ChimeraX commands (.cxc) that place a marker at each C-alpha (Angstrom):
marker #1 position -22.22,-11.35,2.08 radius 0.5
marker #1 position -18.58,-11.66,1.25 radius 0.5
marker #1 position -16.33,-9.16,-0.59 radius 0.5
marker #1 position -13.32,-10.37,-2.54 radius 0.5
marker #1 position -10.69,-7.95,-1.39 radius 0.5
marker #1 position -9.00,-6.92,-4.53 radius 0.5
marker #1 position -8.65,-3.59,-6.28 radius 0.5
marker #1 position -11.01,-4.42,-9.08 radius 0.5
marker #1 position -14.15,-4.62,-7.02 radius 0.5
marker #1 position -17.38,-4.83,-9.00 radius 0.5
marker #1 position -19.50,-2.82,-6.57 radius 0.5
marker #1 position -20.78,0.69,-6.67 radius 0.5
marker #1 position -19.09,3.58,-5.04 radius 0.5
marker #1 position -21.26,5.77,-3.12 radius 0.5
marker #1 position -21.43,9.07,-1.31 radius 0.5
marker #1 position -19.18,10.93,-3.87 radius 0.5
marker #1 position -18.42,11.14,-7.38 radius 0.5
marker #1 position -15.81,8.38,-8.22 radius 0.5
marker #1 position -14.58,10.52,-11.14 radius 0.5
marker #1 position -13.26,13.11,-8.63 radius 0.5
marker #1 position -9.93,14.66,-9.82 radius 0.5
marker #1 position -7.33,12.55,-8.01 radius 0.5
marker #1 position -4.60,14.96,-9.16 radius 0.5
marker #1 position -5.77,17.38,-6.42 radius 0.5
marker #1 position -4.46,14.87,-3.71 radius 0.5
marker #1 position -1.80,16.43,-1.38 radius 0.5
marker #1 position 1.29,14.59,-0.40 radius 0.5
marker #1 position 1.28,12.84,3.00 radius 0.5
marker #1 position 3.65,11.56,5.49 radius 0.5
marker #1 position 4.13,7.74,5.60 radius 0.5
marker #1 position 2.34,5.82,8.25 radius 0.5
marker #1 position 5.00,4.18,10.29 radius 0.5
marker #1 position 2.93,2.34,12.86 radius 0.5
marker #1 position 2.72,-1.35,12.82 radius 0.5
marker #1 position -1.06,-1.59,13.49 radius 0.5
marker #1 position -1.66,-5.16,12.04 radius 0.5
marker #1 position -0.53,-6.63,15.53 radius 0.5
marker #1 position -3.85,-5.65,17.19 radius 0.5
marker #1 position -6.27,-6.10,14.41 radius 0.5
marker #1 position -9.33,-8.19,15.42 radius 0.5
marker #1 position -12.53,-8.95,13.58 radius 0.5
marker #1 position -14.59,-7.86,16.35 radius 0.5
marker #1 position -14.63,-5.28,19.17 radius 0.5
marker #1 position -15.60,-6.11,22.76 radius 0.5
marker #1 position -16.46,-2.38,22.91 radius 0.5
marker #1 position -19.26,-2.65,20.29 radius 0.5
marker #1 position -20.07,-6.15,18.98 radius 0.5
marker #1 position -22.15,-4.67,16.19 radius 0.5
marker #1 position -19.06,-2.89,14.61 radius 0.5
marker #1 position -17.64,-4.69,11.48 radius 0.5
marker #1 position -14.82,-3.80,9.20 radius 0.5
marker #1 position -15.74,-1.73,6.16 radius 0.5
marker #1 position -13.56,-0.65,3.15 radius 0.5
marker #1 position -13.62,3.10,2.26 radius 0.5
marker #1 position -12.56,4.38,-1.03 radius 0.5
marker #1 position -10.56,7.56,-0.63 radius 0.5
marker #1 position -8.55,9.93,-3.02 radius 0.5
marker #1 position -5.34,8.45,-3.97 radius 0.5
marker #1 position -2.42,9.82,-1.73 radius 0.5
marker #1 position -5.02,10.87,0.94 radius 0.5
marker #1 position -5.28,7.58,2.93 radius 0.5
marker #1 position -3.26,8.86,6.07 radius 0.5
marker #1 position -4.87,12.26,5.98 radius 0.5
marker #1 position -8.39,10.54,6.05 radius 0.5
marker #1 position -7.25,8.10,8.89 radius 0.5
marker #1 position -6.13,11.09,11.13 radius 0.5
marker #1 position -9.22,13.07,10.31 radius 0.5
marker #1 position -11.55,10.21,11.22 radius 0.5
marker #1 position -9.58,9.40,14.48 radius 0.5
marker #1 position -9.54,13.12,15.53 radius 0.5
marker #1 position -13.03,13.94,14.65 radius 0.5
marker #1 position -14.53,10.70,16.33 radius 0.5
marker #1 position -13.08,11.84,19.57 radius 0.5
marker #1 position -14.55,15.42,19.14 radius 0.5
marker #1 position -17.99,14.09,18.25 radius 0.5
marker #1 position -18.20,11.49,20.83 radius 0.5
marker #1 position -18.47,8.56,18.31 radius 0.5
marker #1 position -15.66,6.42,19.87 radius 0.5
marker #1 position -18.16,3.46,20.59 radius 0.5
marker #1 position -19.47,3.58,16.93 radius 0.5
marker #1 position -16.15,4.20,14.99 radius 0.5
marker #1 position -13.38,2.34,16.62 radius 0.5
marker #1 position -10.49,1.69,14.36 radius 0.5
marker #1 position -8.92,2.76,11.22 radius 0.5
marker #1 position -6.36,0.53,9.29 radius 0.5
marker #1 position -4.11,1.21,6.42 radius 0.5
marker #1 position -2.57,-2.21,5.22 radius 0.5
marker #1 position 1.18,-1.58,4.44 radius 0.5
marker #1 position 4.35,-3.50,3.50 radius 0.5
marker #1 position 7.94,-2.62,4.11 radius 0.5
marker #1 position 9.92,-2.04,0.86 radius 0.5
marker #1 position 13.68,-1.41,0.49 radius 0.5
marker #1 position 14.35,1.31,-2.08 radius 0.5
marker #1 position 17.30,3.31,-3.32 radius 0.5
marker #1 position 17.30,7.09,-2.79 radius 0.5
marker #1 position 20.42,9.23,-3.52 radius 0.5
marker #1 position 22.62,6.25,-3.64 radius 0.5
marker #1 position 21.49,4.80,-0.19 radius 0.5
marker #1 position 19.31,1.91,0.66 radius 0.5
marker #1 position 16.41,2.70,2.95 radius 0.5
marker #1 position 13.21,0.97,4.08 radius 0.5
marker #1 position 9.77,2.79,3.47 radius 0.5
marker #1 position 6.29,1.72,4.04 radius 0.5
marker #1 position 4.04,1.33,1.00 radius 0.5
marker #1 position 0.36,0.59,0.86 radius 0.5
marker #1 position -1.14,-2.59,-0.29 radius 0.5
marker #1 position -4.26,-1.02,-1.76 radius 0.5
marker #1 position -3.65,2.69,-2.51 radius 0.5
marker #1 position -6.92,4.62,-2.52 radius 0.5
marker #1 position -8.46,2.23,0.11 radius 0.5
marker #1 position -8.53,1.95,3.91 radius 0.5
marker #1 position -10.29,-0.25,6.36 radius 0.5
marker #1 position -12.52,1.01,9.09 radius 0.5
marker #1 position -14.08,-0.81,12.18 radius 0.5
marker #1 position -17.46,0.75,12.68 radius 0.5
marker #1 position -20.97,0.21,13.35 radius 0.5
marker #1 position -22.95,1.48,10.30 radius 0.5
marker #1 position -25.88,3.82,11.45 radius 0.5
marker #1 position -27.37,6.90,9.99 radius 0.5
marker #1 position -25.08,9.03,12.14 radius 0.5
marker #1 position -21.90,7.31,11.26 radius 0.5
marker #1 position -22.77,7.10,7.39 radius 0.5
marker #1 position -23.42,10.81,7.42 radius 0.5
marker #1 position -20.06,11.42,9.25 radius 0.5
marker #1 position -18.08,9.28,6.77 radius 0.5
marker #1 position -19.84,11.04,3.94 radius 0.5
marker #1 position -18.49,14.38,4.93 radius 0.5
marker #1 position -14.91,13.30,5.68 radius 0.5
marker #1 position -12.45,15.23,3.31 radius 0.5
marker #1 position -10.93,12.82,0.85 radius 0.5
marker #1 position -13.52,9.99,1.23 radius 0.5
marker #1 position -15.28,8.97,-1.94 radius 0.5
marker #1 position -17.51,6.38,-0.33 radius 0.5
marker #1 position -17.82,2.86,1.01 radius 0.5
marker #1 position -17.40,-0.33,-1.01 radius 0.5
marker #1 position -21.04,-1.33,-1.44 radius 0.5
marker #1 position -23.48,-4.03,-2.81 radius 0.5
marker #1 position -26.02,-1.86,-4.35 radius 0.5
marker #1 position -26.54,1.09,-1.78 radius 0.5
marker #1 position -25.59,-1.03,1.32 radius 0.5
marker #1 position -22.06,-0.91,2.72 radius 0.5
marker #1 position -20.75,-4.41,2.65 radius 0.5
marker #1 position -18.44,-5.61,5.53 radius 0.5
marker #1 position -15.34,-7.75,5.15 radius 0.5
marker #1 position -15.90,-11.36,6.31 radius 0.5
marker #1 position -13.51,-12.65,9.11 radius 0.5
marker #1 position -11.59,-14.73,6.68 radius 0.5
marker #1 position -10.91,-11.68,4.32 radius 0.5
marker #1 position -9.75,-9.51,7.22 radius 0.5
marker #1 position -7.41,-12.33,8.32 radius 0.5
marker #1 position -5.85,-12.79,4.92 radius 0.5
marker #1 position -5.15,-8.98,4.88 radius 0.5
marker #1 position -3.74,-9.03,8.33 radius 0.5
marker #1 position -1.57,-12.03,7.61 radius 0.5
marker #1 position -0.27,-10.60,4.34 radius 0.5
marker #1 position 0.77,-7.38,6.07 radius 0.5
marker #1 position 2.66,-9.25,8.78 radius 0.5
marker #1 position 4.43,-11.65,6.22 radius 0.5
marker #1 position 5.42,-8.60,4.13 radius 0.5
marker #1 position 6.84,-6.71,7.10 radius 0.5
marker #1 position 8.87,-9.94,8.08 radius 0.5
marker #1 position 10.29,-10.35,4.52 radius 0.5
marker #1 position 11.24,-6.96,3.25 radius 0.5
marker #1 position 10.75,-6.46,-0.52 radius 0.5
marker #1 position 13.37,-4.69,-2.81 radius 0.5
marker #1 position 11.88,-1.85,-4.84 radius 0.5
marker #1 position 14.42,-2.24,-7.64 radius 0.5
marker #1 position 14.22,0.46,-10.26 radius 0.5
marker #1 position 15.47,-1.74,-13.11 radius 0.5
marker #1 position 13.72,-4.05,-15.54 radius 0.5
marker #1 position 14.62,-6.54,-18.18 radius 0.5
marker #1 position 16.36,-4.83,-21.18 radius 0.5
marker #1 position 17.28,-1.72,-19.35 radius 0.5
marker #1 position 20.88,-0.42,-20.24 radius 0.5
marker #1 position 22.94,-0.03,-16.93 radius 0.5
marker #1 position 26.35,0.81,-15.76 radius 0.5
marker #1 position 28.08,-0.99,-12.89 radius 0.5
marker #1 position 29.39,1.74,-10.39 radius 0.5
marker #1 position 30.93,-0.66,-7.59 radius 0.5
marker #1 position 32.34,-3.98,-7.03 radius 0.5
marker #1 position 34.66,-6.16,-9.48 radius 0.5
marker #1 position 32.90,-5.21,-12.42 radius 0.5
marker #1 position 32.99,-1.42,-11.93 radius 0.5
marker #1 position 32.62,0.56,-15.07 radius 0.5
marker #1 position 31.29,-2.20,-17.08 radius 0.5
marker #1 position 28.18,-1.50,-19.06 radius 0.5
marker #1 position 25.47,-3.98,-20.12 radius 0.5
marker #1 position 21.77,-4.84,-20.37 radius 0.5
marker #1 position 19.63,-6.14,-17.55 radius 0.5
marker #1 position 18.59,-9.68,-18.37 radius 0.5
marker #1 position 16.95,-10.75,-15.03 radius 0.5
marker #1 position 15.75,-9.11,-11.86 radius 0.5
marker #1 position 15.62,-11.02,-8.59 radius 0.5
marker #1 position 13.60,-8.75,-6.13 radius 0.5
marker #1 position 13.66,-11.20,-3.33 radius 0.5
marker #1 position 17.43,-11.16,-3.13 radius 0.5
marker #1 position 17.89,-7.60,-4.47 radius 0.5
marker #1 position 20.14,-8.80,-7.37 radius 0.5
marker #1 position 20.26,-8.00,-11.05 radius 0.5
marker #1 position 21.63,-10.09,-13.78 radius 0.5
marker #1 position 23.48,-8.00,-16.32 radius 0.5
marker #1 position 24.85,-9.17,-19.77 radius 0.5
marker #1 position 28.23,-7.53,-19.94 radius 0.5
marker #1 position 31.00,-7.95,-22.47 radius 0.5
marker #1 position 33.96,-9.57,-21.16 radius 0.5
marker #1 position 36.89,-10.56,-23.71 radius 0.5
marker #1 position 34.55,-9.82,-26.37 radius 0.5
marker #1 position 31.94,-12.29,-25.18 radius 0.5
marker #1 position 28.56,-11.48,-23.66 radius 0.5
marker #1 position 28.64,-12.80,-20.02 radius 0.5
marker #1 position 25.88,-12.77,-17.38 radius 0.5
marker #1 position 26.98,-11.42,-14.07 radius 0.5
marker #1 position 25.00,-11.03,-10.86 radius 0.5
marker #1 position 25.36,-7.69,-9.06 radius 0.5
marker #1 position 23.46,-5.99,-6.07 radius 0.5
marker #1 position 20.98,-3.49,-7.54 radius 0.5
marker #1 position 22.78,-0.76,-5.48 radius 0.5
marker #1 position 25.79,-1.33,-7.59 radius 0.5
marker #1 position 24.18,-0.27,-10.70 radius 0.5
marker #1 position 22.84,3.12,-12.29 radius 0.5
marker #1 position 21.02,3.82,-15.48 radius 0.5
marker #1 position 23.39,4.08,-18.47 radius 0.5
marker #1 position 22.51,7.28,-20.15 radius 0.5
marker #1 position 24.31,7.55,-23.45 radius 0.5
marker link #1:1,2 radius 0.2
marker link #1:2,3 radius 0.2
marker link #1:3,4 radius 0.2
marker link #1:4,5 radius 0.2
marker link #1:5,6 radius 0.2
marker link #1:6,7 radius 0.2
marker link #1:7,8 radius 0.2
marker link #1:8,9 radius 0.2
marker link #1:9,10 radius 0.2
marker link #1:10,11 radius 0.2
marker link #1:11,12 radius 0.2
marker link #1:12,13 radius 0.2
marker link #1:13,14 radius 0.2
marker link #1:14,15 radius 0.2
marker link #1:15,16 radius 0.2
marker link #1:16,17 radius 0.2
marker link #1:17,18 radius 0.2
marker link #1:18,19 radius 0.2
marker link #1:19,20 radius 0.2
marker link #1:20,21 radius 0.2
marker link #1:21,22 radius 0.2
marker link #1:22,23 radius 0.2
marker link #1:23,24 radius 0.2
marker link #1:24,25 radius 0.2
marker link #1:25,26 radius 0.2
marker link #1:26,27 radius 0.2
marker link #1:27,28 radius 0.2
marker link #1:28,29 radius 0.2
marker link #1:29,30 radius 0.2
marker link #1:30,31 radius 0.2
marker link #1:31,32 radius 0.2
marker link #1:32,33 radius 0.2
marker link #1:33,34 radius 0.2
marker link #1:34,35 radius 0.2
marker link #1:35,36 radius 0.2
marker link #1:36,37 radius 0.2
marker link #1:37,38 radius 0.2
marker link #1:38,39 radius 0.2
marker link #1:39,40 radius 0.2
marker link #1:40,41 radius 0.2
marker link #1:41,42 radius 0.2
marker link #1:42,43 radius 0.2
marker link #1:43,44 radius 0.2
marker link #1:44,45 radius 0.2
marker link #1:45,46 radius 0.2
marker link #1:46,47 radius 0.2
marker link #1:47,48 radius 0.2
marker link #1:48,49 radius 0.2
marker link #1:49,50 radius 0.2
marker link #1:50,51 radius 0.2
marker link #1:51,52 radius 0.2
marker link #1:52,53 radius 0.2
marker link #1:53,54 radius 0.2
marker link #1:54,55 radius 0.2
marker link #1:55,56 radius 0.2
marker link #1:56,57 radius 0.2
marker link #1:57,58 radius 0.2
marker link #1:58,59 radius 0.2
marker link #1:59,60 radius 0.2
marker link #1:60,61 radius 0.2
marker link #1:61,62 radius 0.2
marker link #1:62,63 radius 0.2
marker link #1:63,64 radius 0.2
marker link #1:64,65 radius 0.2
marker link #1:65,66 radius 0.2
marker link #1:66,67 radius 0.2
marker link #1:67,68 radius 0.2
marker link #1:68,69 radius 0.2
marker link #1:69,70 radius 0.2
marker link #1:70,71 radius 0.2
marker link #1:71,72 radius 0.2
marker link #1:72,73 radius 0.2
marker link #1:73,74 radius 0.2
marker link #1:74,75 radius 0.2
marker link #1:75,76 radius 0.2
marker link #1:76,77 radius 0.2
marker link #1:77,78 radius 0.2
marker link #1:78,79 radius 0.2
marker link #1:79,80 radius 0.2
marker link #1:80,81 radius 0.2
marker link #1:81,82 radius 0.2
marker link #1:82,83 radius 0.2
marker link #1:83,84 radius 0.2
marker link #1:84,85 radius 0.2
marker link #1:85,86 radius 0.2
marker link #1:86,87 radius 0.2
marker link #1:87,88 radius 0.2
marker link #1:88,89 radius 0.2
marker link #1:89,90 radius 0.2
marker link #1:90,91 radius 0.2
marker link #1:91,92 radius 0.2
marker link #1:92,93 radius 0.2
marker link #1:93,94 radius 0.2
marker link #1:94,95 radius 0.2
marker link #1:95,96 radius 0.2
marker link #1:96,97 radius 0.2
marker link #1:97,98 radius 0.2
marker link #1:98,99 radius 0.2
marker link #1:99,100 radius 0.2
marker link #1:100,101 radius 0.2
marker link #1:101,102 radius 0.2
marker link #1:102,103 radius 0.2
marker link #1:103,104 radius 0.2
marker link #1:104,105 radius 0.2
marker link #1:105,106 radius 0.2
marker link #1:106,107 radius 0.2
marker link #1:107,108 radius 0.2
marker link #1:108,109 radius 0.2
marker link #1:109,110 radius 0.2
marker link #1:110,111 radius 0.2
marker link #1:111,112 radius 0.2
marker link #1:112,113 radius 0.2
marker link #1:113,114 radius 0.2
marker link #1:114,115 radius 0.2
marker link #1:115,116 radius 0.2
marker link #1:116,117 radius 0.2
marker link #1:117,118 radius 0.2
marker link #1:118,119 radius 0.2
marker link #1:119,120 radius 0.2
marker link #1:120,121 radius 0.2
marker link #1:121,122 radius 0.2
marker link #1:122,123 radius 0.2
marker link #1:123,124 radius 0.2
marker link #1:124,125 radius 0.2
marker link #1:125,126 radius 0.2
marker link #1:126,127 radius 0.2
marker link #1:127,128 radius 0.2
marker link #1:128,129 radius 0.2
marker link #1:129,130 radius 0.2
marker link #1:130,131 radius 0.2
marker link #1:131,132 radius 0.2
marker link #1:132,133 radius 0.2
marker link #1:133,134 radius 0.2
marker link #1:134,135 radius 0.2
marker link #1:135,136 radius 0.2
marker link #1:136,137 radius 0.2
marker link #1:137,138 radius 0.2
marker link #1:138,139 radius 0.2
marker link #1:139,140 radius 0.2
marker link #1:140,141 radius 0.2
marker link #1:141,142 radius 0.2
marker link #1:142,143 radius 0.2
marker link #1:143,144 radius 0.2
marker link #1:144,145 radius 0.2
marker link #1:145,146 radius 0.2
marker link #1:146,147 radius 0.2
marker link #1:147,148 radius 0.2
marker link #1:148,149 radius 0.2
marker link #1:149,150 radius 0.2
marker link #1:150,151 radius 0.2
marker link #1:151,152 radius 0.2
marker link #1:152,153 radius 0.2
marker link #1:153,154 radius 0.2
marker link #1:154,155 radius 0.2
marker link #1:155,156 radius 0.2
marker link #1:156,157 radius 0.2
marker link #1:157,158 radius 0.2
marker link #1:158,159 radius 0.2
marker link #1:159,160 radius 0.2
marker link #1:160,161 radius 0.2
marker link #1:161,162 radius 0.2
marker link #1:162,163 radius 0.2
marker link #1:163,164 radius 0.2
marker link #1:164,165 radius 0.2
marker link #1:165,166 radius 0.2
marker link #1:166,167 radius 0.2
marker link #1:167,168 radius 0.2
marker link #1:168,169 radius 0.2
marker link #1:169,170 radius 0.2
marker link #1:170,171 radius 0.2
marker link #1:171,172 radius 0.2
marker link #1:172,173 radius 0.2
marker link #1:173,174 radius 0.2
marker link #1:174,175 radius 0.2
marker link #1:175,176 radius 0.2
marker link #1:176,177 radius 0.2
marker link #1:177,178 radius 0.2
marker link #1:178,179 radius 0.2
marker link #1:179,180 radius 0.2
marker link #1:180,181 radius 0.2
marker link #1:181,182 radius 0.2
marker link #1:182,183 radius 0.2
marker link #1:183,184 radius 0.2
marker link #1:184,185 radius 0.2
marker link #1:185,186 radius 0.2
marker link #1:186,187 radius 0.2
marker link #1:187,188 radius 0.2
marker link #1:188,189 radius 0.2
marker link #1:189,190 radius 0.2
marker link #1:190,191 radius 0.2
marker link #1:191,192 radius 0.2
marker link #1:192,193 radius 0.2
marker link #1:193,194 radius 0.2
marker link #1:194,195 radius 0.2
marker link #1:195,196 radius 0.2
marker link #1:196,197 radius 0.2
marker link #1:197,198 radius 0.2
marker link #1:198,199 radius 0.2
marker link #1:199,200 radius 0.2
marker link #1:200,201 radius 0.2
marker link #1:201,202 radius 0.2
marker link #1:202,203 radius 0.2
marker link #1:203,204 radius 0.2
marker link #1:204,205 radius 0.2
marker link #1:205,206 radius 0.2
marker link #1:206,207 radius 0.2
marker link #1:207,208 radius 0.2
marker link #1:208,209 radius 0.2
marker link #1:209,210 radius 0.2
marker link #1:210,211 radius 0.2
marker link #1:211,212 radius 0.2
marker link #1:212,213 radius 0.2
marker link #1:213,214 radius 0.2
marker link #1:214,215 radius 0.2
marker link #1:215,216 radius 0.2
marker link #1:216,217 radius 0.2
marker link #1:217,218 radius 0.2
marker link #1:218,219 radius 0.2
marker link #1:219,220 radius 0.2
marker link #1:220,221 radius 0.2
marker link #1:221,222 radius 0.2
marker link #1:222,223 radius 0.2
marker link #1:223,224 radius 0.2
view
């Protein structure tokens, strides 16, 4: 059975109440490892293992990953639960006037686990803090198809090769230019090009509204 890997799954969440308060999620450190390079649909260690999707508390993905990895070693389940994967993308964002690259998750609240589903492993996953359950069809955890997994891995690699710009402006926002030839001009955002990191702003030059393209780092919100 195949699962369409989108956030709006029409499957039943199992093991824990899906209405659990997400506000209790604790902050976590970003996952900086590039795991997508070694993701394969099957494992030579355990040919019965498949990739499954776990629903987690929002913001707890990395904590869940680390807990599973540490506990699997302690409980001797290395041959049954083999990998945990959090699909991420590299995003360039502005913080305190500086551009930096951070990792953001494709599917917040979901992680992938390569495992063989048995009574033991299902019970283990059920008791992992922050896990709300498998993505299932009825009561049965449904593995990703090889095509679905490959699509996720390729998207991860593509997004890491072409960084996205996390531009904090939208069409219609009032802004002020703080650097460059149009410094101190004010205007309104008319277009945002996230691939190039550019923002088109309508500013008044000699009494006429004129579109100018500036780097998003040269702008700030115009609070009047």
